[in-house]
N, C-alpha and C positions, 0 to 999 in steps of 0.2 A: 583576450577573446573578444572579437568584434561583433559577432552576430550569433545568437542562440535560438534555435527553433524548439519550442516546447509543445509537445502534443498533450492532450488531456488538460487543457488550460481551464476547463469549466469544472473539473473534479476537485476533490479535497486537496490532493497533493499539488496539483497545478495551481490552484488558487492561493495556497500557502506560499508557493514559490514566488508567484507574482506579487503577493502582498509584501514579502520580505525583500524582494529585489529592488524596491523603490529606494532603499538606502544605498544601493550600489549603482554602478554605471554600466551595467550590461545592456545590450540592445536585444531585447527579447521579441521574437515573433511568436505570437500565441494565437493561432487561428482556432475558431470554434468549429463545430460540425458543419455549419452552413458554408464556412469559408474553405474548409478542407475536409473532404470525405475520405477518411483513412481506409474505408473498405473498397475504395476504387484506386487500383494501382496506377492507372494512367494519370489520374488527377494528382496523386501523391508525387509521382515522378516529375511531372511538369512543374508542380509547386516548388519542389526542391531545386530543380534546374534553374528556375527563375530567381529564387531567394538565395541559393548557394550559401547556406549557413556554415559557420566554422565548427559548430557543435550542435548535435541533436540530443534532446532529453526526451525519451519516450515514456511518458507517464499516463498515456491514455489506456483505458481498459474498461471492460464490463466487470463490475465488482458488486459484492453483496455478501450477506451472512449465509449461514447454513441453509435457512429456509429458501432463499432465492437461488442458491447454488443447486439445490436439489430440484427445484421447480423448473429451472431453465438450463439444463446442462448443455443442450445443443448450442444455444446462444453463447454461453460462457466459453465453450470450446472453439466454435467456428469463428466468431467475431474477434476473439482475443488473438487467435492464430493469424487471422487475416490482417488485422491492424498491424500486428508486429511484423509479419512477413512483408507487408507493403512498405512500411516506413524503413525497415532495416535494409531490404533489397534495393529500394529506390535510393537510399543513402549510398549504398555500395556502388550502384550503377552510375551515380552522379559524382563518384570519387570524393565523397565527404568523408574525411579521415577519422573523425572522432564522434562517438555516440555513447550515451549513457542509457542503458535499457533497465527499466525498473521492474523487478520481479516480485516474488512473495515467498515467505517462509513455507508456504504449502508445497513447495517443490521437494521438501524433505519427507521421507517415508515415516509413518508412525512406528515402523519397526526399527528405525535407526536410533542408536543410543546417543543421547545428548550430553552436553550442549552440542548442537548440530553444526558441523564444519562444512565449508564449501565443497570439500572433497566428497561429501556424502550425497550430493545431488544425484537423483535417479538411483539411489541405493534402496532397492525394494519397491513394493507397491505403494501407490498414493492412497491417502485417506479418502474413503469412499464419498464422504459428504462434500468434498471439493475437488474431486478427481478431474473433472473436465477443465476447471481453471488451472489446475496444476500442470496438466499436459500442455496447455497453451503456453504457460510461462516457461516450461522446459523447452518447448519448440523454439521460442524466441531466444533463449539463452544459448541453445545449440547453434542456431543460425549465426549469432554473433561469434561464437567460438570457431565455427568453420571459416568464416570470413577472415578472422585473425590468422588462422592457420594457413590459409591460401596465400595471404600477402601480409608481410610485416609492416606494410605502409598504413594499414588500418588498425585502429585501436578502438574496438567496440566492446564496452565493458558493461557488466551487469551488476546492479546493486540489489541485494536481497534484504529488504527491511523486515523487521518483525511486524506484528499487527500495529496498525496506526489508528489514531482517533484525534479529534480536535475540531477547531473552527472549520467551517465549510463542510462538515461531515454530513452524511445522509442519516437522518434521525427517523425515517419512516419505519413504522412498526414491523412491516413484513419483509424489509429488504436491508435493514441496517446491520452493521457489525456489533459486537458485544457491548462495548462501552457506550456507543451512541444509543443503542437500544436501552441500556440501563438508565441513562439520563432521561430518555423519553418516558420510560415506564414510571420512574419515580416522580417526575413532574406531572404526569397524567394522574397518578395515584393521589398526589397532593391536591391537585385541582378538583378531583372528583371525590375527595374525602374517603378514599379506599385505603384499607389497612393491610391488604394482602397483595403481594406480587409473586407471580409464578417464575420459577427458574427452571430451565430445561436441564434434566438430569439431576444428579445429586450435588452438583456444584464443585466436585473435586478435581475436574480436569484443570490443567494449568495453562495460562496464556501470558505472553510477554507483550506489553503495549508501549508504544512510544508516541509522544505528542507530535502531531503532524508538523507543527511549527519547528520543532527540533529537527525533524527529518529534512525539512526544507533548508535549514541552516547547514545540514550535512551536504546537501546538494551543492551549495555554494563552496563549501570546503573542498568537495570533490572536483569542482571546476578549477579552483585555484591550484589544487594538487593532483591534477589529472594523471600525470605520468607516474605518480607514486601509488595510485589506486590499482590493486590487482584486478585481473579480468573478471573474476567473480568475487564479490565481497558482501558479507553480512553487515547489516547496520541495525543495532539494537541498544537496549539499556542494560543488558547483562543480568536481569532479574525477572522472574515471573511470579505470578500469584494464582491461587485457586480462583475459579470463576466466582464462587460464593464470597471470596474476600473482596473482589472488585465491587460486588453488590454492597457489601458491608461498608467499605470505604466511601462509596458514592452516597450511601444512606446517611452516613455521618456528615459528609461535606454538604449535602443538600438539605440536611436537617429534617429528614422524614422519620416518623415515629412508628411506622408499620412493621410488618413481618413478612418473611419469605416462605413460600411453599414450593416444594420440589416436585417436578413432574417427571417421574422416572420413565415415562413412555416415550419421551422425546429424544432425538439423537443429540449427541454432544460433540462429535468430531474427535479429532486427535487428542489423546490423553495429555500429551505435553509436546511443545515444540520450542523450547528455549534454544536460541541460536548462540553459537560461539562468536564472540566479537574480538578475537585476538588481533586481527588485522587492524580493526578500528582503534584498538588500544595502542598498538604500535605506532600508529599515525598521530596519536595524542589528542584524538577528538572524543568528547563525551557530551551527552545531552544536558541541557541547562535546567529543564523543568522537572520538578518532582511530580509524582503521580497525582497527589492531592491538588497541587497548583494547576496542573493541566486540566483536571476535572472541573475545578472552579472556573477557569477561563472558557472551557468548552460549554459549561452550563450557562455562563453569561451570554455566549454567542447564541445558544439555543433559545434562550428567553427573549433575546432581541429579535430573533427571526422565527418565532414560534409559528406564526401563520404559514410561513413558507414550508416549515418542516413537518407540519401535520398533514 
């Protein structure tokens, strides 16, 4: 692979990919928002025409936890669709044959029975708390699918990771995902000598989380084994935990002595979305980091960058 274009190079996944690629010999083009406006189709088309990459990894997106999804559904729907549409169509128009589109496990309905298989995408209604984001991710997946169906010269593939956390995460209180939020809350409580942390809901909904560094390693595995990767593929750890268990594990790892209070008035999202990783297992790949080790490393990153993350 001579040249790879990475969108979303300033996000958590993008930064982990670039951090880990230093040991490899790939030629990454990783424009930031000032260098490439993914919301402008003409700019995207011209950029791809000039660079002519061998592979595109589309990791850019508007992301956030339940609070931000509910607060800005228009932005989550329109901008995620627009970015995906522009990069995928411009790739197609420039005859770039290979593309990895990064999706999300929110494309699975809360009504679907798990572990969730790739064949269950669009089976039933989406979870209301991240509906807009889910529609955008399905749009991009379908666009890749239709391009593949119209011409077998193109191989546009979609990876569907479970929830991710790790270094370069967003730890801001009102926009972060679960584990980043937990790490922020516990450190805040320790610094302020607080002994109570609120948990949304009763803590019984279940989530599957993968260390972002592990996911970036899978990206390189997918590059090397591109032809073996199915057109839609889940990537996960094969195990989920209750939300309150994530809090308890992080409490122990971070050595906080306080207590948790459950706020039953808050939304909790999908009850469970453990994904099926049969394809991943057949390919012989598995993540390297345990949940505890990943929390330790993520917390170390947070503490080193605390001023940026507050």
